[in-house]
N, C-alpha and C positions, 0 to 999 in steps of 0.2 A: 859812401857818405861824403858830401861836399865839405870843403874846409869852411870854417866860420867866416873867413874873410870874403867868401863869395856871397854871403847873405846880405840883403839890403841893410843899410845903416839902422833903419827903424827897428828891424827885427834883432839885429846884434845888440842894440842898446837895451831893448826890452828883455832879452835873454840874460844880459849881464846884470841888469837891475834885479831880475827875478832870482838869479843865483846868489847875489849879495843878500837879498832879503832872507832867503832860506838859510844861508850860512851864518849870518850875523845877528839875527833878531829872533825873539820868541814868536811863535806862530800859533794862533788859536782860531780854529774854525768855529765861529759862534757869533752871537749878537749880545751886546751889553744892553740891559733893560733896567730902567729906573723903576723901582717899586715904591708904592706909598701904602702904608698899612696903619691899622689902629691896634693898640695893645689891649684895649678892653678895660683899662683903669678909668673909673668914672671922673676923676679929677685931672686927668692928663690932658695936655694940649690937643691930642688927637681926638678926644671926645668933642672938642669944640670945632673940629674941622681941619686943624693943622696936623696932617698925618706925618708919621715917621717915614723918612726917605731912606732907601737903601738901594744897592746895586745888585743885580743878578746876571749871571751868564747863561744864556739860552744856547744849549748844544744838543746834538743828537748823540745818543749813547746806545749802542746795540739796536739801532733802528728806531729808538723811541726818543721823543723830545724830553729834555730834562732841564730844569732850572737849578742853578747852583748859586747860593749866596756868595757874594764877594766881600770878604772882610776888608775894612778900610785900608789896612796896611798892604793889601795885595791889589788894590784897585788900579794903580798906575801900571803895574806889570800886565794885568789882564787887558786894560785898554790898549796898551802897546801891542800885545799879541794879536788882538782883533784888528787893529789898524794895519799891522803888517800883513795879515791875511787879505784884507781889502786891497792893499796896494799890490800884492802878489797877483790877485785876481785881475786887476787892471792890466798888469804886464802880460798875463796869459791871454787876455782879450786882444791885445795888440799883436802878439805873436800869431794868434789864430787868424786875425784879419789879414795879415800879410800872407800867410799860407793859403788862405782861401782865394785871395787875389791871384797868387801864383798858380794854383790849380785851375782856376777859371780861365786864365790865359792859356795854360797848357791844353785844356779841353778845346778851346777855340782855335788852337794851332798857331798861336802867336808867340810861342816861346821855343 
């Protein structure tokens, strides 16, 4: 295995950022979805078209899609976990691109 210092700056930076994200922040693989529902009460505002808004977390659990209601007091933590996952994914794409470039050059005999 090569030392990290031999890696291109772009890859070193992405790996460092990915490690920080994994170590320091909550991580949730899922999507936050805003839901709009009616409660069924005839005199409620939702009966007139102004639906009740809430947030759900869409995840896969044991291979099946699942929607979990997010209570208001946990909304910020869930949003942060999903944002962390999205940022981690971006860093992994950068790392992958650099490695594909390296392999492509090696195949062509330029490295």
